[in-house]
C-alpha positions as a Markdown table, in Angstrom:
| # | Residue | x | y | z |
|---|---|---|---|---|
| 1 | Met | -44.8 | 16.1 | -3.4 |
| 2 | Ile | -44.5 | 12.3 | -3.0 |
| 3 | Leu | -46.7 | 10.0 | -5.2 |
| 4 | Ile | -47.0 | 6.3 | -4.3 |
| 5 | Ala | -48.4 | 4.3 | -7.2 |
| 6 | Gly | -48.1 | 0.8 | -8.6 |
| 7 | Val | -49.8 | -2.1 | -10.2 |
| 8 | Ser | -51.4 | -4.7 | -8.0 |
| 9 | Pro | -53.4 | -7.9 | -8.6 |
| 10 | Lys | -56.9 | -8.3 | -7.1 |
| 11 | Thr | -58.8 | -11.6 | -7.1 |
| 12 | Lys | -62.5 | -11.4 | -7.9 |
| 13 | Thr | -65.1 | -14.2 | -7.4 |
| 14 | Ile | -67.1 | -14.2 | -10.6 |
| 15 | Asp | -69.7 | -16.8 | -9.7 |
| 16 | Pro | -70.5 | -17.5 | -6.0 |
| 17 | Thr | -72.1 | -20.8 | -6.8 |
| 18 | Pro | -69.9 | -23.7 | -5.5 |
| 19 | Arg | -68.9 | -26.2 | -8.1 |
| 20 | Leu | -67.3 | -29.7 | -8.0 |
| 21 | Cys | -63.5 | -29.6 | -7.9 |
| 22 | Pro | -62.0 | -31.8 | -10.6 |
| 23 | Ser | -59.1 | -32.7 | -8.2 |
| 24 | Cys | -60.7 | -33.5 | -4.9 |
| 25 | Gly | -64.4 | -33.9 | -5.8 |
| 26 | Leu | -65.9 | -31.6 | -3.2 |
| 27 | Ala | -68.2 | -28.7 | -4.1 |
| 28 | Gln | -65.8 | -26.1 | -2.8 |
| 29 | Ala | -64.5 | -24.7 | -6.1 |
| 30 | Tyr | -65.4 | -21.2 | -7.3 |
| 31 | Leu | -65.0 | -19.4 | -10.6 |
| 32 | Lys | -62.5 | -16.6 | -10.0 |
| 33 | Arg | -60.5 | -14.1 | -12.0 |
| 34 | Val | -57.3 | -12.1 | -11.2 |
| 35 | Asp | -57.4 | -8.5 | -12.5 |
| 36 | His | -54.5 | -6.1 | -12.4 |
| 37 | Tyr | -55.2 | -2.5 | -11.1 |
| 38 | Val | -53.3 | 0.7 | -11.0 |
| 39 | Ser | -53.1 | 1.6 | -7.3 |
| 40 | Leu | -52.7 | 5.1 | -5.9 |
| 41 | Phe | -51.6 | 5.2 | -2.3 |
| 42 | Phe | -52.5 | 1.4 | -2.0 |
| 43 | Ile | -56.0 | 2.0 | -3.3 |
| 44 | Pro | -57.0 | 0.3 | -6.5 |
| 45 | Val | -58.1 | 3.0 | -8.9 |
| 46 | Met | -58.3 | 1.6 | -12.5 |
| 47 | Arg | -58.3 | -1.9 | -14.0 |
| 48 | Ile | -55.6 | -2.2 | -16.6 |
| 49 | Lys | -55.7 | -5.9 | -17.3 |
| 50 | Lys | -58.6 | -8.3 | -17.1 |
| 51 | Gly | -57.6 | -11.9 | -16.2 |
| 52 | Glu | -59.0 | -15.2 | -17.4 |
| 53 | Ser | -61.6 | -17.1 | -15.5 |
| 54 | Val | -60.2 | -20.0 | -13.5 |
| 55 | Leu | -61.8 | -22.6 | -11.3 |
| 56 | Val | -60.1 | -22.4 | -7.8 |
| 57 | Cys | -60.8 | -24.9 | -5.0 |
| 58 | Asn | -60.9 | -23.5 | -1.5 |
| 59 | Arg | -60.1 | -26.9 | 0.0 |
| 60 | Cys | -57.2 | -28.4 | -2.0 |
| 61 | Glu | -56.2 | -25.1 | -3.6 |
| 62 | Ser | -56.0 | -26.5 | -7.1 |
| 63 | Ala | -56.4 | -23.9 | -9.8 |
| 64 | Gly | -57.4 | -24.3 | -13.4 |
| 65 | Tyr | -60.2 | -26.1 | -15.1 |
| 66 | Thr | -60.3 | -28.8 | -17.6 |
| 67 | Ala | -63.6 | -30.3 | -18.5 |
| 68 | Pro | -63.9 | -33.8 | -17.1 |
| 69 | Lys | -63.3 | -36.3 | -19.9 |
| 70 | Gln | -66.4 | -38.3 | -20.7 |
| 71 | Gln | -65.7 | -42.0 | -21.0 |
| 72 | Pro | -67.8 | -43.9 | -23.5 |
| 73 | Pro | -70.1 | -46.4 | -21.7 |
| 74 | Ser | -68.5 | -49.7 | -21.4 |
| 75 | Glu | -69.4 | -52.9 | -19.6 |
| 76 | Ser | -65.9 | -53.3 | -18.2 |
| 77 | Thr | -66.0 | -49.9 | -16.5 |
| 78 | Gln | -67.1 | -50.5 | -12.9 |
| 79 | Pro | -68.7 | -47.5 | -11.1 |
| 80 | Val | -66.7 | -46.1 | -8.2 |
| 81 | Met | -68.5 | -46.3 | -4.9 |
| 82 | Cys | -67.8 | -44.2 | -1.7 |
| 83 | Lys | -66.1 | -46.3 | 1.0 |
| 84 | Gln | -68.1 | -44.6 | 3.7 |
| 85 | Cys | -71.6 | -43.7 | 2.4 |
| 86 | Gly | -71.8 | -46.1 | -0.6 |
| 87 | Arg | -72.9 | -43.6 | -3.2 |
| 88 | Ser | -71.7 | -43.6 | -6.8 |
| 89 | Leu | -68.8 | -41.3 | -7.6 |
| 90 | Gln | -67.0 | -40.1 | -10.7 |
| 91 | His | -63.6 | -41.6 | -11.4 |
| 92 | Gly | -60.7 | -39.7 | -10.0 |
| 93 | Phe | -62.4 | -38.2 | -7.0 |
| 94 | Arg | -60.3 | -38.2 | -3.8 |
| 95 | Tyr | -63.1 | -37.1 | -1.6 |
| 96 | Cys | -66.8 | -38.0 | -1.7 |
| 97 | Pro | -68.9 | -34.9 | -2.6 |
| 98 | Phe | -71.8 | -36.2 | -0.5 |
| 99 | Cys | -70.2 | -37.2 | 2.9 |
| 100 | Gly | -66.7 | -35.8 | 2.5 |
| 101 | Gly | -65.0 | -39.1 | 3.2 |
| 102 | Arg | -61.5 | -39.7 | 1.8 |
| 103 | Gln | -61.4 | -42.4 | -0.9 |
């Protein structure tokens, strides 16, 4: 009798609600988790390790999440405006979350 078994990772989307990506600024990031399963004949049977939740962007493929740093309000800080639609953006965005234009 031949038994084919092993451990394989499986990515699970925890929250299907799109979030703003901290890298590119588009609302295409989702909260995901990578769990490890024991597989029997290439079929996941039992979860053996639960992964940590990570924010993964579908567009720029950046993974990980750090809370955006809140800057104290200052008169010298100028708001960043989108070059195409003119809306106000957060600092560090490479794409406008409203029109998708590159900054």
